PQR file of N, CA, C, O and H, with PARSE charges and radii, in Angstrom:
ATOM      1  N   UNK A   1     -29.011  10.655 -23.600 -0.4000 1.5000
ATOM      2  CA  UNK A   1     -29.977  10.650 -22.439 -0.0000 2.0000
ATOM      3  C   UNK A   1     -29.339   9.521 -21.514  0.5500 1.7000
ATOM      4  O   UNK A   1     -29.351   9.493 -20.283 -0.5500 1.4000
ATOM      5  N   UNK A   2     -28.792   8.618 -22.372 -0.4000 1.5000
ATOM      6  CA  UNK A   2     -28.085   7.168 -21.314 -0.0000 2.0000
ATOM      7  C   UNK A   2     -27.213   7.897 -20.276  0.5500 1.7000
ATOM      8  O   UNK A   2     -27.370   8.193 -19.091 -0.5500 1.4000
ATOM      9  H   UNK A   2     -28.782   8.641 -23.371  0.4000 1.0000
ATOM     10  N   UNK A   3     -26.271   8.064 -21.144 -0.4000 1.5000
ATOM     11  CA  UNK A   3     -25.056   8.999 -20.927 -0.0000 2.0000
ATOM     12  C   UNK A   3     -25.474  10.087 -19.417  0.5500 1.7000
ATOM     13  O   UNK A   3     -24.795   9.842 -18.420 -0.5500 1.4000
ATOM     14  H   UNK A   3     -26.144   7.824 -22.106  0.4000 1.0000
ATOM     15  N   UNK A   4     -26.434  11.107 -19.300 -0.4000 1.5000
ATOM     16  CA  UNK A   4     -27.088  12.102 -18.113 -0.0000 2.0000
ATOM     17  C   UNK A   4     -27.751  10.853 -17.035  0.5500 1.7000
ATOM     18  O   UNK A   4     -27.756  11.158 -15.842 -0.5500 1.4000
ATOM     19  H   UNK A   4     -26.986  11.306 -20.110  0.4000 1.0000
ATOM     20  N   UNK A   5     -28.244   9.624 -17.374 -0.4000 1.5000
ATOM     21  CA  UNK A   5     -28.618   8.710 -17.125 -0.0000 2.0000
ATOM     22  C   UNK A   5     -27.828   8.163 -15.917  0.5500 1.7000
ATOM     23  O   UNK A   5     -28.132   7.986 -14.737 -0.5500 1.4000
ATOM     24  H   UNK A   5     -28.240   9.376 -18.343  0.4000 1.0000
ATOM     25  N   UNK A   6     -26.555   7.933 -16.732 -0.4000 1.5000
ATOM     26  CA  UNK A   6     -25.655   7.069 -15.964 -0.0000 2.0000
ATOM     27  C   UNK A   6     -25.252   8.178 -15.104  0.5500 1.7000
ATOM     28  O   UNK A   6     -26.109   8.446 -14.262 -0.5500 1.4000
ATOM     29  H   UNK A   6     -26.308   8.078 -17.691  0.4000 1.0000
ATOM     30  N   UNK A   7     -24.391   8.770 -15.072 -0.4000 1.5000
ATOM     31  CA  UNK A   7     -24.304   9.811 -14.167 -0.0000 2.0000
ATOM     32  C   UNK A   7     -25.306  10.277 -13.038  0.5500 1.7000
ATOM     33  O   UNK A   7     -25.119  10.271 -11.822 -0.5500 1.4000
ATOM     34  H   UNK A   7     -23.695   8.552 -15.756  0.4000 1.0000
ATOM     35  N   UNK A   8     -26.149  10.585 -13.580 -0.4000 1.5000
ATOM     36  CA  UNK A   8     -27.316  10.275 -12.086 -0.0000 2.0000
ATOM     37  C   UNK A   8     -27.051   9.577 -11.564  0.5500 1.7000
ATOM     38  O   UNK A   8     -26.186   9.766 -10.709 -0.5500 1.4000
ATOM     39  H   UNK A   8     -26.301  10.590 -14.569  0.4000 1.0000
ATOM     40  N   UNK A   9     -27.647   8.291 -11.754 -0.4000 1.5000
ATOM     41  CA  UNK A   9     -27.497   6.775 -11.354 -0.0000 2.0000
ATOM     42  C   UNK A   9     -26.185   7.052  -9.963  0.5500 1.7000
ATOM     43  O   UNK A   9     -26.230   7.013  -8.733 -0.5500 1.4000
ATOM     44  H   UNK A   9     -28.350   8.138 -12.448  0.4000 1.0000
ATOM     45  N   UNK A  10     -24.874   7.390 -11.206 -0.4000 1.5000
ATOM     46  CA  UNK A  10     -23.475   6.788  -9.818 -0.0000 2.0000
ATOM     47  C   UNK A  10     -23.298   7.790  -8.931  0.5500 1.7000
ATOM     48  O   UNK A  10     -22.581   7.609  -7.946 -0.5500 1.4000
ATOM     49  H   UNK A  10     -24.837   7.422 -12.205  0.4000 1.0000
ATOM     50  N   UNK A  11     -24.189   9.476  -9.253 -0.4000 1.5000
ATOM     51  CA  UNK A  11     -24.165   9.933  -8.413 -0.0000 2.0000
ATOM     52  C   UNK A  11     -24.815   9.848  -6.762  0.5500 1.7000
ATOM     53  O   UNK A  11     -24.491  10.311  -5.668 -0.5500 1.4000
ATOM     54  H   UNK A  11     -24.771   9.623 -10.053  0.4000 1.0000
ATOM     55  N   UNK A  12     -25.945   8.951  -7.315 -0.4000 1.5000
ATOM     56  CA  UNK A  12     -27.290   8.665  -5.985 -0.0000 2.0000
ATOM     57  C   UNK A  12     -26.223   7.792  -5.270  0.5500 1.7000
ATOM     58  O   UNK A  12     -25.850   7.915  -4.103 -0.5500 1.4000
ATOM     59  H   UNK A  12     -26.208   8.576  -8.204  0.4000 1.0000
ATOM     60  N   UNK A  13     -25.777   6.833  -6.247 -0.4000 1.5000
ATOM     61  CA  UNK A  13     -25.317   5.306  -5.420 -0.0000 2.0000
ATOM     62  C   UNK A  13     -23.941   6.144  -4.871  0.5500 1.7000
ATOM     63  O   UNK A  13     -23.785   5.810  -3.697 -0.5500 1.4000
ATOM     64  H   UNK A  13     -26.080   6.733  -7.195  0.4000 1.0000
ATOM     65  N   UNK A  14     -23.155   6.863  -5.177 -0.4000 1.5000
ATOM     66  CA  UNK A  14     -21.996   7.673  -4.474 -0.0000 2.0000
ATOM     67  C   UNK A  14     -22.412   7.935  -3.241  0.5500 1.7000
ATOM     68  O   UNK A  14     -21.839   7.647  -2.190 -0.5500 1.4000
ATOM     69  H   UNK A  14     -23.283   7.135  -6.130  0.4000 1.0000
ATOM     70  N   UNK A  15     -24.031   8.821  -3.484 -0.4000 1.5000
ATOM     71  CA  UNK A  15     -24.062   9.423  -2.263 -0.0000 2.0000
ATOM     72  C   UNK A  15     -25.096   8.891  -0.977  0.5500 1.7000
ATOM     73  O   UNK A  15     -25.104   9.216   0.210 -0.5500 1.4000
ATOM     74  H   UNK A  15     -24.496   9.055  -4.338  0.4000 1.0000
ATOM     75  N   UNK A  16     -25.823   8.080  -1.632 -0.4000 1.5000
ATOM     76  CA  UNK A  16     -26.623   7.101  -1.035 -0.0000 2.0000
ATOM     77  C   UNK A  16     -26.464   5.940  -0.347  0.5500 1.7000
ATOM     78  O   UNK A  16     -26.640   5.639   0.833 -0.5500 1.4000
ATOM     79  H   UNK A  16     -25.816   7.816  -2.597  0.4000 1.0000
ATOM     80  N   UNK A  17     -26.056   5.278  -1.411 -0.4000 1.5000
ATOM     81  CA  UNK A  17     -25.649   4.147  -0.878 -0.0000 2.0000
ATOM     82  C   UNK A  17     -24.314   3.230  -0.811  0.5500 1.7000
ATOM     83  O   UNK A  17     -24.088   2.024  -0.713 -0.5500 1.4000
ATOM     84  H   UNK A  17     -25.912   5.522  -2.370  0.4000 1.0000
ATOM     85  N   UNK A  18     -23.320   4.766  -0.944 -0.4000 1.5000
ATOM     86  CA  UNK A  18     -21.897   4.413  -0.558 -0.0000 2.0000
ATOM     87  C   UNK A  18     -21.980   4.824   1.067  0.5500 1.7000
ATOM     88  O   UNK A  18     -22.504   5.824   1.557 -0.5500 1.4000
ATOM     89  H   UNK A  18     -23.504   5.746  -1.024  0.4000 1.0000
ATOM     90  N   UNK A  19     -21.076   3.380   1.942 -0.4000 1.5000
ATOM     91  CA  UNK A  19     -21.214   3.390   3.242 -0.0000 2.0000
ATOM     92  C   UNK A  19     -19.453   4.687   3.549  0.5500 1.7000
ATOM     93  O   UNK A  19     -18.256   4.400   3.551 -0.5500 1.4000
ATOM     94  H   UNK A  19     -20.651   2.567   1.544  0.4000 1.0000
ATOM     95  N   UNK A  20     -19.758   5.254   3.635 -0.4000 1.5000
ATOM     96  CA  UNK A  20     -18.473   6.500   4.116 -0.0000 2.0000
ATOM     97  C   UNK A  20     -17.684   5.905   5.118  0.5500 1.7000
ATOM     98  O   UNK A  20     -18.314   5.441   6.068 -0.5500 1.4000
ATOM     99  H   UNK A  20     -20.731   5.488   3.634  0.4000 1.0000
ATOM    100  N   UNK A  21     -16.249   5.787   5.139 -0.4000 1.5000
ATOM    101  CA  UNK A  21     -15.809   5.705   6.879 -0.0000 2.0000
ATOM    102  C   UNK A  21     -15.235   6.593   7.449  0.5500 1.7000
ATOM    103  O   UNK A  21     -14.350   7.275   6.933 -0.5500 1.4000
ATOM    104  H   UNK A  21     -15.737   6.163   4.367  0.4000 1.0000
ATOM    105  N   UNK A  22     -15.707   6.728   8.737 -0.4000 1.5000
ATOM    106  CA  UNK A  22     -15.257   7.916   9.641 -0.0000 2.0000
ATOM    107  C   UNK A  22     -13.807   8.422   9.701  0.5500 1.7000
ATOM    108  O   UNK A  22     -12.888   7.666   9.387 -0.5500 1.4000
ATOM    109  H   UNK A  22     -16.426   6.174   9.157  0.4000 1.0000
ATOM    110  N   UNK A  23     -13.635   9.391  10.005 -0.4000 1.5000
ATOM    111  CA  UNK A  23     -12.955  10.250  10.026 -0.0000 2.0000
ATOM    112  C   UNK A  23     -11.560   9.641  10.783  0.5500 1.7000
ATOM    113  O   UNK A  23     -10.437   9.604  10.281 -0.5500 1.4000
ATOM    114  H   UNK A  23     -14.382  10.006  10.260  0.4000 1.0000
ATOM    115  N   UNK A  24     -12.045   9.067  12.445 -0.4000 1.5000
ATOM    116  CA  UNK A  24     -11.065   7.345  12.798 -0.0000 2.0000
ATOM    117  C   UNK A  24     -11.208   6.717  12.628  0.5500 1.7000
ATOM    118  O   UNK A  24     -10.469   5.998  13.300 -0.5500 1.4000
ATOM    119  H   UNK A  24     -12.958   9.097  12.854  0.4000 1.0000
ATOM    120  N   UNK A  25     -12.175   5.809  11.653 -0.4000 1.5000
ATOM    121  CA  UNK A  25     -11.755   4.787  10.896 -0.0000 2.0000
ATOM    122  C   UNK A  25     -10.559   4.573   9.997  0.5500 1.7000
ATOM    123  O   UNK A  25      -9.634   3.761   9.990 -0.5500 1.4000
ATOM    124  H   UNK A  25     -12.776   6.393  11.107  0.4000 1.0000
ATOM    125  N   UNK A  26     -10.962   5.732   9.140 -0.4000 1.5000
ATOM    126  CA  UNK A  26     -10.015   6.479   8.037 -0.0000 2.0000
ATOM    127  C   UNK A  26      -8.388   6.906   8.396  0.5500 1.7000
ATOM    128  O   UNK A  26      -7.443   7.089   7.628 -0.5500 1.4000
ATOM    129  H   UNK A  26     -11.713   6.392   9.146  0.4000 1.0000
ATOM    130  N   UNK A  27      -8.472   6.990   9.950 -0.4000 1.5000
ATOM    131  CA  UNK A  27      -6.836   7.492  10.648 -0.0000 2.0000
ATOM    132  C   UNK A  27      -6.392   6.334  11.013  0.5500 1.7000
ATOM    133  O   UNK A  27      -5.171   6.302  11.167 -0.5500 1.4000
ATOM    134  H   UNK A  27      -9.239   6.841  10.573  0.4000 1.0000
ATOM    135  N   UNK A  28      -7.021   5.254  11.229 -0.4000 1.5000
ATOM    136  CA  UNK A  28      -6.368   4.121  11.777 -0.0000 2.0000
ATOM    137  C   UNK A  28      -6.245   3.351  10.813  0.5500 1.7000
ATOM    138  O   UNK A  28      -5.246   2.633  10.767 -0.5500 1.4000
ATOM    139  H   UNK A  28      -8.013   5.279  11.104  0.4000 1.0000
ATOM    140  N   UNK A  29      -7.411   3.282   9.593 -0.4000 1.5000
ATOM    141  CA  UNK A  29      -6.162   2.452   8.119 -0.0000 2.0000
ATOM    142  C   UNK A  29      -5.187   2.978   7.929  0.5500 1.7000
ATOM    143  O   UNK A  29      -4.147   2.349   7.737 -0.5500 1.4000
ATOM    144  H   UNK A  29      -8.223   3.865   9.630  0.4000 1.0000
ATOM    145  N   UNK A  30      -5.266   4.504   7.929 -0.4000 1.5000
ATOM    146  CA  UNK A  30      -3.953   4.780   7.392 -0.0000 2.0000
ATOM    147  C   UNK A  30      -2.609   4.849   8.354  0.5500 1.7000
ATOM    148  O   UNK A  30      -1.705   5.627   8.050 -0.5500 1.4000
ATOM    149  H   UNK A  30      -6.111   5.015   8.085  0.4000 1.0000
ATOM    150  N   UNK A  31      -2.555   4.387   8.997 -0.4000 1.5000
ATOM    151  CA  UNK A  31      -1.529   4.009  10.618 -0.0000 2.0000
ATOM    152  C   UNK A  31      -1.865   2.504  10.223  0.5500 1.7000
ATOM    153  O   UNK A  31      -0.873   2.192   9.565 -0.5500 1.4000
ATOM    154  H   UNK A  31      -3.290   3.754   9.244  0.4000 1.0000
ATOM    155  N   UNK A  32      -2.395   1.806  10.242 -0.4000 1.5000
ATOM    156  CA  UNK A  32      -2.219   0.237   9.408 -0.0000 2.0000
ATOM    157  C   UNK A  32      -0.843   0.244   8.974  0.5500 1.7000
ATOM    158  O   UNK A  32       0.254  -0.066   9.440 -0.5500 1.4000
ATOM    159  H   UNK A  32      -3.201   2.059  10.776  0.4000 1.0000
ATOM    160  N   UNK A  33      -1.587   0.982   7.301 -0.4000 1.5000
ATOM    161  CA  UNK A  33      -0.936   0.254   6.004 -0.0000 2.0000
ATOM    162  C   UNK A  33       0.325   1.170   6.377  0.5500 1.7000
ATOM    163  O   UNK A  33       1.340   0.553   6.053 -0.5500 1.4000
ATOM    164  H   UNK A  33      -2.478   1.234   6.923  0.4000 1.0000
ATOM    165  N   UNK A  34       0.657   2.498   6.977 -0.4000 1.5000
ATOM    166  CA  UNK A  34       1.935   2.764   7.134 -0.0000 2.0000
ATOM    167  C   UNK A  34       2.916   2.429   8.182  0.5500 1.7000
ATOM    168  O   UNK A  34       3.929   3.116   8.310 -0.5500 1.4000
ATOM    169  H   UNK A  34      -0.167   2.999   7.240  0.4000 1.0000
ATOM    170  N   UNK A  35       2.693   1.475   8.894 -0.4000 1.5000
ATOM    171  CA  UNK A  35       3.290   0.678  10.232 -0.0000 2.0000
ATOM    172  C   UNK A  35       3.041  -0.574   9.117  0.5500 1.7000
ATOM    173  O   UNK A  35       3.886  -1.383   9.501 -0.5500 1.4000
ATOM    174  H   UNK A  35       1.870   0.917   8.790  0.4000 1.0000
ATOM    175  N   UNK A  36       2.581  -0.995   8.330 -0.4000 1.5000
ATOM    176  CA  UNK A  36       3.065  -2.727   7.497 -0.0000 2.0000
ATOM    177  C   UNK A  36       3.511  -1.643   6.443  0.5500 1.7000
ATOM    178  O   UNK A  36       2.868  -2.417   5.734 -0.5500 1.4000
ATOM    179  H   UNK A  36       1.895  -0.338   8.019  0.4000 1.0000
ATOM    180  N   UNK A  37       3.803  -0.992   5.919 -0.4000 1.5000
ATOM    181  CA  UNK A  37       4.933  -0.756   4.507 -0.0000 2.0000
ATOM    182  C   UNK A  37       6.549  -0.672   5.514  0.5500 1.7000
ATOM    183  O   UNK A  37       7.580  -1.140   5.033 -0.5500 1.4000
ATOM    184  H   UNK A  37       4.325  -0.364   6.495  0.4000 1.0000
ATOM    185  N   UNK A  38       6.535  -0.129   6.681 -0.4000 1.5000
ATOM    186  CA  UNK A  38       7.690   0.497   7.179 -0.0000 2.0000
ATOM    187  C   UNK A  38       8.183  -1.002   7.464  0.5500 1.7000
ATOM    188  O   UNK A  38       9.301  -1.248   7.011 -0.5500 1.4000
ATOM    189  H   UNK A  38       5.697   0.251   7.072  0.4000 1.0000
ATOM    190  N   UNK A  39       7.572  -1.983   8.100 -0.4000 1.5000
ATOM    191  CA  UNK A  39       7.951  -3.355   8.109 -0.0000 2.0000
ATOM    192  C   UNK A  39       8.385  -4.110   7.020  0.5500 1.7000
ATOM    193  O   UNK A  39       9.246  -4.989   7.067 -0.5500 1.4000
ATOM    194  H   UNK A  39       6.663  -1.783   8.468  0.4000 1.0000
ATOM    195  N   UNK A  40       7.550  -3.618   5.699 -0.4000 1.5000
ATOM    196  CA  UNK A  40       7.949  -4.326   4.268 -0.0000 2.0000
ATOM    197  C   UNK A  40       9.654  -3.911   3.964  0.5500 1.7000
ATOM    198  O   UNK A  40      10.710  -4.491   3.713 -0.5500 1.4000
ATOM    199  H   UNK A  40       6.850  -2.905   5.660  0.4000 1.0000
ATOM    200  N   UNK A  41       9.097  -2.405   4.184 -0.4000 1.5000
ATOM    201  CA  UNK A  41      10.850  -1.912   3.870 -0.0000 2.0000
ATOM    202  C   UNK A  41      11.734  -2.282   4.826  0.5500 1.7000
ATOM    203  O   UNK A  41      12.710  -2.907   4.411 -0.5500 1.4000
ATOM    204  H   UNK A  41       8.239  -1.933   4.387  0.4000 1.0000
ATOM    205  N   UNK A  42      11.660  -2.051   6.123 -0.4000 1.5000
ATOM    206  CA  UNK A  42      12.932  -3.220   6.478 -0.0000 2.0000
ATOM    207  C   UNK A  42      13.265  -4.632   6.555  0.5500 1.7000
ATOM    208  O   UNK A  42      14.427  -4.884   6.876 -0.5500 1.4000
ATOM    209  H   UNK A  42      10.867  -1.543   6.461  0.4000 1.0000
ATOM    210  N   UNK A  43      12.411  -5.689   6.306 -0.4000 1.5000
ATOM    211  CA  UNK A  43      12.156  -6.405   5.943 -0.0000 2.0000
ATOM    212  C   UNK A  43      13.063  -6.370   4.785  0.5500 1.7000
ATOM    213  O   UNK A  43      13.932  -7.225   4.958 -0.5500 1.4000
ATOM    214  H   UNK A  43      11.468  -5.484   6.045  0.4000 1.0000
ATOM    215  N   UNK A  44      13.236  -5.692   3.595 -0.4000 1.5000
ATOM    216  CA  UNK A  44      13.361  -5.525   1.868 -0.0000 2.0000
ATOM    217  C   UNK A  44      14.768  -5.415   1.800  0.5500 1.7000
ATOM    218  O   UNK A  44      15.496  -5.857   0.911 -0.5500 1.4000
ATOM    219  H   UNK A  44      12.530  -4.998   3.454  0.4000 1.0000
ATOM    220  N   UNK A  45      15.288  -4.396   3.442 -0.4000 1.5000
ATOM    221  CA  UNK A  45      16.367  -3.460   3.299 -0.0000 2.0000
ATOM    222  C   UNK A  45      16.788  -4.962   4.279  0.5500 1.7000
ATOM    223  O   UNK A  45      16.865  -5.875   3.457 -0.5500 1.4000
ATOM    224  H   UNK A  45      14.697  -4.036   4.164  0.4000 1.0000
ATOM    225  N   UNK A  46      17.019  -5.398   5.416 -0.4000 1.5000
ATOM    226  CA  UNK A  46      17.199  -6.127   6.123 -0.0000 2.0000
ATOM    227  C   UNK A  46      18.320  -7.352   4.685  0.5500 1.7000
ATOM    228  O   UNK A  46      19.525  -7.285   4.443 -0.5500 1.4000
ATOM    229  H   UNK A  46      16.956  -4.656   6.084  0.4000 1.0000
ATOM    230  N   UNK A  47      17.436  -8.138   4.169 -0.4000 1.5000
ATOM    231  CA  UNK A  47      17.589  -8.439   3.160 -0.0000 2.0000
ATOM    232  C   UNK A  47      18.579  -8.504   1.821  0.5500 1.7000
ATOM    233  O   UNK A  47      18.910  -9.573   1.307 -0.5500 1.4000
ATOM    234  H   UNK A  47      16.457  -8.192   4.366  0.4000 1.0000
ATOM    235  N   UNK A  48      19.032  -7.104   1.298 -0.4000 1.5000
ATOM    236  CA  UNK A  48      19.106  -6.369   1.071 -0.0000 2.0000
ATOM    237  C   UNK A  48      20.238  -6.616   1.099  0.5500 1.7000
ATOM    238  O   UNK A  48      20.685  -7.250   0.144 -0.5500 1.4000
ATOM    239  H   UNK A  48      18.764  -6.236   1.715  0.4000 1.0000
ATOM    240  N   UNK A  49      21.176  -6.211   2.220 -0.4000 1.5000
ATOM    241  CA  UNK A  49      21.903  -6.463   3.655 -0.0000 2.0000
ATOM    242  C   UNK A  49      22.849  -7.562   3.318  0.5500 1.7000
ATOM    243  O   UNK A  49      23.998  -7.449   2.890 -0.5500 1.4000
ATOM    244  H   UNK A  49      20.813  -5.695   2.997  0.4000 1.0000
ATOM    245  N   UNK A  50      22.334  -8.394   3.521 -0.4000 1.5000
ATOM    246  CA  UNK A  50      22.471  -9.572   3.713 -0.0000 2.0000
ATOM    247  C   UNK A  50      22.894 -10.128   2.254  0.5500 1.7000
ATOM    248  O   UNK A  50      24.109 -10.288   2.136 -0.5500 1.4000
ATOM    249  H   UNK A  50      21.401  -8.486   3.869  0.4000 1.0000
ATOM    250  N   UNK A  51      22.056 -10.475   1.043 -0.4000 1.5000
ATOM    251  CA  UNK A  51      22.688 -10.398   0.134 -0.0000 2.0000
ATOM    252  C   UNK A  51      23.750  -9.845  -0.679  0.5500 1.7000
ATOM    253  O   UNK A  51      24.133 -10.280  -1.765 -0.5500 1.4000
ATOM    254  H   UNK A  51      21.069 -10.345   1.139  0.4000 1.0000
ATOM    255  N   UNK A  52      24.227  -8.757   0.011 -0.4000 1.5000
ATOM    256  CA  UNK A  52      25.065  -7.538  -0.580 -0.0000 2.0000
ATOM    257  C   UNK A  52      26.572  -8.142   0.170  0.5500 1.7000
ATOM    258  O   UNK A  52      27.588  -8.327  -0.501 -0.5500 1.4000
ATOM    259  H   UNK A  52      23.916  -8.404   0.894  0.4000 1.0000
ATOM    260  N   UNK A  53      26.485  -8.437   1.868 -0.4000 1.5000
ATOM    261  CA  UNK A  53      27.199  -9.458   2.697 -0.0000 2.0000
ATOM    262  C   UNK A  53      27.549 -10.856   1.648  0.5500 1.7000
ATOM    263  O   UNK A  53      28.692 -11.315   1.631 -0.5500 1.4000
ATOM    264  H   UNK A  53      25.660  -8.286   2.412  0.4000 1.0000
ATOM    265  N   UNK A  54      26.895 -11.211   1.145 -0.4000 1.5000
ATOM    266  CA  UNK A  54      27.260 -12.454   0.908 -0.0000 2.0000
ATOM    267  C   UNK A  54      28.076 -12.380  -0.050  0.5500 1.7000
ATOM    268  O   UNK A  54      29.259 -12.695   0.079 -0.5500 1.4000
ATOM    269  H   UNK A  54      25.967 -10.839   1.159  0.4000 1.0000
ATOM    270  N   UNK A  55      27.321 -11.754  -1.657 -0.4000 1.5000
ATOM    271  CA  UNK A  55      27.980 -11.043  -3.020 -0.0000 2.0000
ATOM    272  C   UNK A  55      29.444 -10.635  -2.631  0.5500 1.7000
ATOM    273  O   UNK A  55      30.507 -11.123  -3.013 -0.5500 1.4000
ATOM    274  H   UNK A  55      26.360 -11.498  -1.763  0.4000 1.0000
ATOM    275  N   UNK A  56      29.156  -9.429  -1.619 -0.4000 1.5000
ATOM    276  CA  UNK A  56      30.481  -9.208  -1.385 -0.0000 2.0000
ATOM    277  C   UNK A  56      31.714 -10.156  -0.845  0.5500 1.7000
ATOM    278  O   UNK A  56      32.879  -9.971  -1.199 -0.5500 1.4000
ATOM    279  H   UNK A  56      28.292  -9.033  -1.309  0.4000 1.0000
ATOM    280  N   UNK A  57      31.287 -11.235   0.092 -0.4000 1.5000
ATOM    281  CA  UNK A  57      32.039 -12.693   0.530 -0.0000 2.0000
ATOM    282  C   UNK A  57      32.268 -13.999  -0.660  0.5500 1.7000
ATOM    283  O   UNK A  57      33.160 -14.839  -0.782 -0.5500 1.4000
ATOM    284  H   UNK A  57      30.341 -11.385   0.379  0.4000 1.0000
ATOM    285  N   UNK A  58      30.890 -13.690  -1.521 -0.4000 1.5000
ATOM    286  CA  UNK A  58      31.611 -14.664  -2.900 -0.0000 2.0000
ATOM    287  C   UNK A  58      32.718 -14.155  -3.523  0.5500 1.7000
ATOM    288  O   UNK A  58      33.791 -14.728  -3.713 -0.5500 1.4000
ATOM    289  H   UNK A  58      30.166 -13.008  -1.422  0.4000 1.0000
ATOM    290  N   UNK A  59      32.258 -12.568  -3.960 -0.4000 1.5000
ATOM    291  CA  UNK A  59      33.642 -11.893  -4.876 -0.0000 2.0000
ATOM    292  C   UNK A  59      34.702 -11.964  -4.304  0.5500 1.7000
ATOM    293  O   UNK A  59      35.703 -12.223  -4.973 -0.5500 1.4000
ATOM    294  H   UNK A  59      31.387 -12.101  -3.806  0.4000 1.0000
ATOM    295  N   UNK A  60      34.821 -11.722  -2.659 -0.4000 1.5000
ATOM    296  CA  UNK A  60      37.097 -11.678  -2.120 -0.0000 2.0000
ATOM    297  C   UNK A  60      37.403 -12.930  -2.462  0.5500 1.7000
ATOM    298  O   UNK A  60      38.329 -13.426  -3.105 -0.5500 1.4000
ATOM    299  H   UNK A  60      34.008 -11.512  -2.116  0.4000 1.0000
ATOM    300  N   UNK A  61      36.299 -13.429  -1.826 -0.4000 1.5000
ATOM    301  CA  UNK A  61      37.172 -15.639  -2.020 -0.0000 2.0000
ATOM    302  C   UNK A  61      37.099 -15.761  -3.159  0.5500 1.7000
ATOM    303  O   UNK A  61      38.091 -16.455  -3.384 -0.5500 1.4000
ATOM    304  H   UNK A  61      35.547 -13.026  -1.304  0.4000 1.0000
ATOM    305  N   UNK A  62      36.328 -15.476  -4.685 -0.4000 1.5000
ATOM    306  CA  UNK A  62      37.097 -16.209  -5.756 -0.0000 2.0000
ATOM    307  C   UNK A  62      37.812 -14.998  -6.406  0.5500 1.7000
ATOM    308  O   UNK A  62      38.680 -15.439  -7.160 -0.5500 1.4000
ATOM    309  H   UNK A  62      35.522 -14.913  -4.502  0.4000 1.0000
ATOM    310  N   UNK A  63      37.794 -13.962  -6.409 -0.4000 1.5000
ATOM    311  CA  UNK A  63      38.543 -13.134  -6.986 -0.0000 2.0000
ATOM    312  C   UNK A  63      39.826 -12.573  -5.927  0.5500 1.7000
ATOM    313  O   UNK A  63      40.651 -11.756  -6.336 -0.5500 1.4000
ATOM    314  H   UNK A  63      37.089 -13.603  -5.796  0.4000 1.0000
TER
END
């Protein structure tokens, strides 16, 4: 009986007490996440290129 009450309460909370974002808010949030992910990926890529160039320079001078 406790398990059934738990599911009923969970359902009520999700349906009546939770505020769901509108389609416009959800789209805006998705765009923000996409842009932030692209910026972070670009920064990591530039850092990787810089580190690769540095290591190539060091190995060419030492070896």
